[in-house]
C-alpha positions in Angstrom: -23.7 -6.6 2.5 -20.5 -5.6 0.2 -17.4 -4.6 1.7 -15.4 -2.0 -0.1 -12.4 -3.4 -2.6 -9.4 -1.5 -2.6 -6.4 -2.5 -5.0 -3.0 -1.8 -6.9 -0.6 -3.0 -9.6 2.6 -2.1 -10.1 5.1 -3.2 -13.0 9.1 -3.2 -13.6 11.6 -4.3 -16.0 14.5 -5.2 -14.1 18.4 -5.4 -16.4 18.7 -8.2 -13.0 19.3 -12.1 -13.7 15.7 -14.2 -13.3 18.3 -16.3 -11.7 20.4 -13.8 -10.4 16.4 -12.5 -8.3 15.2 -15.7 -7.5 18.4 -17.0 -6.1 18.4 -14.1 -4.0 15.2 -14.7 -2.9 14.7 -18.8 -2.7 18.1 -17.9 -0.4 17.5 -15.2 2.3 13.8 -14.8 1.3 12.1 -11.8 1.8 12.4 -10.6 4.7 15.9 -10.1 4.3 15.6 -6.8 1.5 15.1 -3.4 3.8 11.9 -2.7 1.3 9.8 -6.0 1.4 9.7 -5.7 4.8 7.2 -3.6 5.4 4.9 -6.1 4.3 6.6 -8.6 6.6 3.1 -11.8 6.2 5.9 -13.0 3.3 4.9 -17.2 2.5 7.3 -19.5 0.8 7.8 -18.5 -2.1 6.5 -20.9 -4.6 7.7 -22.0 -8.7 4.2 -21.5 -11.1 4.8 -21.5 -14.9 8.2 -21.2 -14.7 7.8 -18.0 -13.1 8.5 -17.5 -8.8 5.6 -15.7 -6.6 5.5 -14.5 -3.4 2.2 -13.5 -1.6 1.6 -11.5 1.7 -2.4 -12.2 3.5 -2.7 -10.6 7.4 -6.2 -8.6 8.5 -5.4 -5.3 10.2 -8.0 -3.6 11.9 -11.0 -5.8 10.4 -9.1 -4.6 6.7 -7.7 -8.0 5.2 -4.8 -7.5 2.7 -3.6 -9.8 0.7 -1.2 -9.6 -2.6 1.6 -11.3 -4.6 5.0 -10.1 -6.0 5.3 -12.1 -9.2 9.0 -13.0 -11.0 9.3 -13.5 -14.3 11.9 -14.2 -17.3 12.2 -12.3 -19.4 15.7 -11.9 -22.3 16.3 -8.4 -20.6 16.7 -9.3 -17.2 13.5 -9.9 -14.7 10.4 -8.7 -14.9 9.0 -8.0 -11.3 4.8 -7.5 -11.4 3.7 -5.9 -7.6 -0.7 -6.6 -6.8 -2.2 -6.2 -3.5 -5.8 -4.9 -2.3 -6.9 -4.5 0.7 -10.8 -5.5 1.6 -13.1 -3.8 3.8 -15.3 -0.9 5.7 -12.0 -0.2 7.4 -9.7 -0.3 4.7 -10.5 2.9 3.6 -8.5 4.4 6.7 -5.8 2.2 6.1 -5.5 2.0 2.1 -3.3 5.1 2.1 -0.7 3.4 4.6 -0.9 0.4 2.2 -0.1 2.2 -0.7 2.3 4.3 1.1 4.6 1.4 2.3 4.2 0.0 -1.6 5.4 3.3 -3.2 8.1 2.6 -5.4 8.2 -0.4 -3.2 10.0 -2.5 -7.1 12.6 0.5 -7.3 13.8 0.1 -3.5 13.7 -3.8 -4.7 15.7 -3.3 -7.1 17.9 -0.8 -5.5 18.7 -3.8 -3.1 19.9 -6.5 -5.5 
């Protein structure tokens, strides 16, 4: 039987230098930022093709929640890309909660820098 999947994406270009954002995430980790704490189960930051990638993955009441925060350099600063998804029948109930936790997450994260 197929399982429903709900997904979202958000992007933001900030004037904060990529090296500054990357340094803070590597040194302090995502748990040091109040805005990123909502997703809780972050893996260690990984360098992939010149980008910094942080992922989260957890199971919440039978729904699998996963996603990533990707930071890449840009001539004007740092480009932030957030994507997430929920898979499973109970995701009908919890997707609104995921969107509520991640709504304007990138804006709040930049404000904490």
